[in-house]
C-alpha positions in Angstrom: 8.2 5.8 -23.1 7.5 6.0 -19.4 9.3 9.4 -19.0 7.5 10.8 -22.0 4.1 9.6 -20.6 4.9 11.1 -17.2 6.0 14.5 -18.7 3.0 14.7 -21.0 0.4 14.1 -18.4 1.9 16.2 -15.6 2.2 19.2 -17.9 -1.5 19.2 -18.8 -4.0 21.0 -16.6 -5.8 18.6 -14.2 -9.5 18.2 -14.7 -11.7 17.3 -11.7 -10.4 13.7 -11.2 -13.7 12.4 -9.7 -16.4 13.8 -12.0 -19.0 15.1 -11.5 -17.4 17.0 -8.7 -17.6 15.0 -5.5 -17.3 16.7 -2.2 -14.5 15.4 0.1 -15.8 17.0 3.3 -17.6 13.8 4.2 -16.1 10.6 5.7 -16.8 8.5 2.6 -17.2 9.1 -1.1 -17.4 6.3 -3.7 -17.8 5.9 -7.5 -17.2 4.0 -10.7 -14.8 5.5 -13.2 -15.2 3.9 -16.7 -12.2 5.2 -18.6 -12.2 4.3 -22.3 -9.6 5.2 -24.8 -9.9 8.8 -26.0 -13.0 9.4 -23.9 -13.5 12.6 -21.8 -12.2 10.7 -18.7 -9.0 9.5 -20.5 -6.4 11.6 -18.7 -3.8 10.9 -16.0 -4.4 11.9 -12.3 -1.5 13.5 -10.7 -1.7 14.6 -7.0 1.9 15.0 -5.8 0.6 15.9 -2.3 -1.7 12.9 -2.0 -5.1 13.4 -0.3 -6.3 13.8 3.3 -8.0 10.4 3.4 -7.5 6.9 2.0 -8.5 5.6 -1.4 -9.2 1.9 -2.3 -9.2 1.2 -6.0 -10.6 -2.0 -7.5 -10.1 -2.8 -11.2 -13.1 -4.3 -13.0 -11.8 -4.6 -16.5 -9.1 -3.3 -18.8 -5.8 -2.1 -17.3 -4.5 1.0 -15.5 -1.0 2.0 -14.7 0.5 3.7 -11.6 3.6 5.7 -12.2 6.3 6.0 -9.5 9.3 8.0 -10.8 10.7 6.0 -13.7 8.9 2.8 -12.7 5.4 1.7 -13.3 2.9 -0.8 -11.7 0.0 -2.3 -13.7 -3.6 -2.3 -12.3 -5.3 -5.4 -13.7 -8.8 -6.9 -13.3 -9.2 -8.1 -9.7 -6.4 -5.9 -8.3 -7.0 -3.9 -5.1 -4.8 -0.8 -4.4 -4.9 1.2 -1.2 -3.5 4.7 -1.3 -2.7 6.2 2.1 -2.9 9.9 2.8 0.9 10.2 2.2 0.8 8.4 -1.2 1.5 10.3 -4.4 -1.3 9.7 -6.8 -0.1 9.4 -10.4 -2.2 7.0 -12.5 -4.4 6.5 -15.5 -5.4 4.1 -18.3 -2.5 2.0 -19.5 -1.6 3.4 -22.9 -1.7 -0.1 -24.5 -5.2 -1.0 -23.0 -8.5 0.0 -24.6 -10.0 0.8 -21.2 -9.7 0.9 -17.5 -12.9 0.6 -15.5 -12.4 0.8 -11.8 -14.5 1.2 -8.6 -13.1 3.4 -5.9 -13.8 4.5 -2.3 -12.4 7.6 -0.7 -12.7 7.5 3.1 -11.5 8.8 6.5 -11.0 5.6 8.5 -12.5 4.8 11.9 -9.8 4.7 14.6 -10.0 0.9 15.1 -9.4 0.2 11.4 -5.7 1.0 11.8 -4.4 -2.6 11.7 -6.7 -3.4 8.7 -5.0 -0.7 6.6 -1.5 -2.2 6.9 -1.3 -3.8 3.5 1.9 -5.1 1.9 3.2 -2.2 -0.2 4.6 -2.4 -3.7 5.5 1.4 -3.7 5.7 4.1 -1.1 2.6 4.4 1.1 0.5 2.3 -1.4 -0.7 -1.1 -0.5 -1.6 -3.9 -2.9 -3.8 -7.0 -2.6 -5.0 -9.5 -5.2 -7.9 -11.6 -3.9 -8.2 -15.2 -4.9 -10.2 -15.5 -8.1 -13.2 -17.1 -6.3 -13.4 -14.1 -4.0 -13.2 -11.4 -6.7 -17.0 -11.2 -7.1 -17.4 -10.6 -3.4 -15.2 -7.5 -3.5 -16.8 -6.2 -6.6 -20.3 -6.6 -5.1 -19.3 -4.8 -1.9 -17.9 -1.9 -3.9 -21.1 -1.7 -5.9 -23.2 -1.7 -2.7 -21.1 1.0 -1.2 -21.4 3.2 -4.4 -25.2 2.6 -4.5 -25.6 3.3 -0.8 -23.7 6.6 -1.0 -25.7 7.7 -4.1 -29.0 7.2 -2.2 -28.2 10.0 0.2 -30.2 10.5 3.4 -29.3 10.6 7.0 -27.8 7.1 7.4 -26.4 6.5 3.9 -22.8 7.4 4.9 -23.0 5.3 8.0 -24.3 2.3 6.1 -21.6 2.8 3.4 -19.0 2.9 6.2 -20.3 -0.4 7.5 -20.1 -2.0 4.1 -16.5 -0.7 3.7 -15.8 -2.2 7.1 -17.0 -5.5 5.8 -14.7 -5.2 2.8 -11.6 -4.5 5.0 -12.5 -7.3 7.4 -12.8 -9.8 4.6 -9.4 -8.8 3.3 -7.9 -8.9 6.8 -9.5 -12.3 7.4 -8.1 -13.7 4.2 -4.5 -12.8 5.1 -4.8 -13.4 8.9 -6.6 -16.7 9.1 -4.0 -18.6 7.0 -1.3 -17.2 9.3 -3.2 -18.4 12.4 -4.6 -21.7 11.3 -3.6 -22.8 7.9 -0.2 -21.4 7.1 2.2 -24.0 5.9 4.8 -24.5 8.7 7.5 -24.3 6.1 6.5 -20.7 5.5 6.7 -20.0 9.2 10.1 -21.5 9.2 11.2 -19.5 6.1 10.1 -16.3 7.7 12.0 -17.1 10.9 15.1 -18.1 8.9 15.1 -14.8 7.0 14.6 -12.8 10.3 17.6 -14.5 11.7 19.7 -13.6 8.7 18.6 -10.0 8.0 22.2 -8.8 8.0 23.2 -11.4 5.3 23.2 -9.4 2.0 24.3 -12.6 0.2 21.2 -14.5 1.2 19.4 -15.9 -1.9 15.9 -17.3 -2.2 17.5 -20.7 -2.9 19.2 -20.6 0.5 15.9 -19.9 2.3 14.2 -22.6 0.2 16.9 -25.1 1.1 16.5 -24.4 4.8 12.9 -25.5 4.7 13.4 -28.4 2.1 11.6 -26.7 -0.8 12.7 -25.7 -4.2 13.0 -22.0 -4.8 10.1 -21.9 -7.2 7.8 -23.8 -4.8 8.8 -21.5 -1.9 8.0 -18.5 -4.0 4.6 -19.9 -5.0 3.6 -20.8 -1.5 4.9 -17.5 -0.1 2.8 -15.4 -2.4 -0.2 -17.7 -2.0 -0.2 -17.4 1.8 1.2 -14.0 2.5 0.3 -12.1 -0.7 3.8 -10.8 -1.4 7.0 -12.2 -2.9 9.8 -13.6 -0.7 12.1 -10.7 -1.6 9.4 -8.1 -0.8 8.6 -9.6 2.5 12.3 -9.7 3.5 12.7 -6.1 2.3 9.8 -5.0 4.5 11.3 -6.8 7.6 14.7 -5.1 6.9 13.1 -1.7 6.7 10.9 -2.2 9.8 14.0 -3.2 11.7 15.9 -0.2 10.4 13.0 2.1 11.5 13.1 0.6 15.0 16.9 1.2 15.2 16.6 4.7 13.9 14.0 5.5 16.5 15.6 3.8 19.5 19.4 3.9 19.0 22.3 6.3 18.3 23.9 4.0 15.7 25.1 5.6 12.5 22.9 5.2 9.4 25.6 3.2 7.8 25.8 0.9 10.8 22.0 0.4 10.8 22.0 -0.3 7.1 24.7 -2.9 7.5 22.9 -4.5 10.4 19.9 -5.1 8.1 21.8 -6.3 5.1 22.7 -3.1 3.2 26.4 -2.6 3.0 26.0 0.2 0.5 24.6 3.2 2.4 23.4 5.0 -0.7 21.5 1.9 -1.8 20.1 1.5 1.7 18.9 5.2 1.6 17.2 4.6 -1.8 15.3 1.5 -0.6 14.4 3.1 2.6 13.0 6.2 0.9 11.1 4.0 -1.6 9.4 2.1 1.3 8.8 5.0 3.7 8.8 8.2 1.6 11.7 9.7 3.5 15.5 9.1 3.9 16.9 7.4 7.0 18.2 10.8 8.3 14.8 12.5 7.7 13.0 9.6 9.3 15.2 9.9 12.4 14.8 13.6 12.7 11.0 13.4 12.2 10.7 10.6 14.7 12.7 12.5 17.2 10.4 15.6 16.8 7.4 13.4 17.2 8.7 11.9 20.4 9.6 15.3 21.7 6.2 16.7 20.9 4.5 13.7 22.6 6.7 14.2 25.8 5.8 17.9 25.8 2.1 17.1 25.5 2.3 14.6 28.3 4.1 17.2 30.5 1.5 19.8 29.8 -1.2 17.3 30.9 0.6 16.6 34.1 1.4 20.2 34.9 -1.2 22.5 33.3 -0.3 26.1 33.1 
């Protein structure tokens, strides 16, 4: 079903995905897309090259679906998705849902927003966040205010909309950072530390982590998602990939050795997981990182010794 759905919608010509023809030359564009079954907006977006800026998508009602190869991710009411410039966009109304109404903001971030845009990812270059139910109206209201402000036009509308978007990002950052600093259950701290100390153990199970902090596996899973917004396995995978990226950038270890050091004895499986999380293979990442460092060094030399 998924493959058929993908083939059907990638083969069709793409309409303007953000009717009625928004300009993307500005720093921020926002809108509401009410997709109802068999309406003129009921088609799949497919941008294999992504976009130059970021998009945050908030589902109001109904259900959408994001396609990633042969896998899919649902977009349900209350879900927030953050597409980075490197993300492939392939999404639309879920075929089993009568509608998918979602608010969205396309933007070029301010430089100091960088840390606020590091969301836990469920797919390559695409972050996910589900606010607590009591906070859902806050995000929906901020989206509506951004959309209204942009639609008014005028000299300061974009600046005001950027400030509203900044509020949204800060609220999300606060919700995931404050618990870490003040309210995070010490057992979650201990579980994170335990997993970091056992990254190379590919036999480690959630039950082992739970036992180390005197919790049941189900209780640990619940607390972990409640406090950190991701599953235990996803958090551990992110730590493994982050460590692998560090070793690829700073050491001459073979890819197989790096994979083994972070818990992947099968090099092919390591490469698949790494590509899913970063968008490139370990070897491609190492080459690109090497080129980036070389370019940076050359730029620094040119500043020191101008021609």
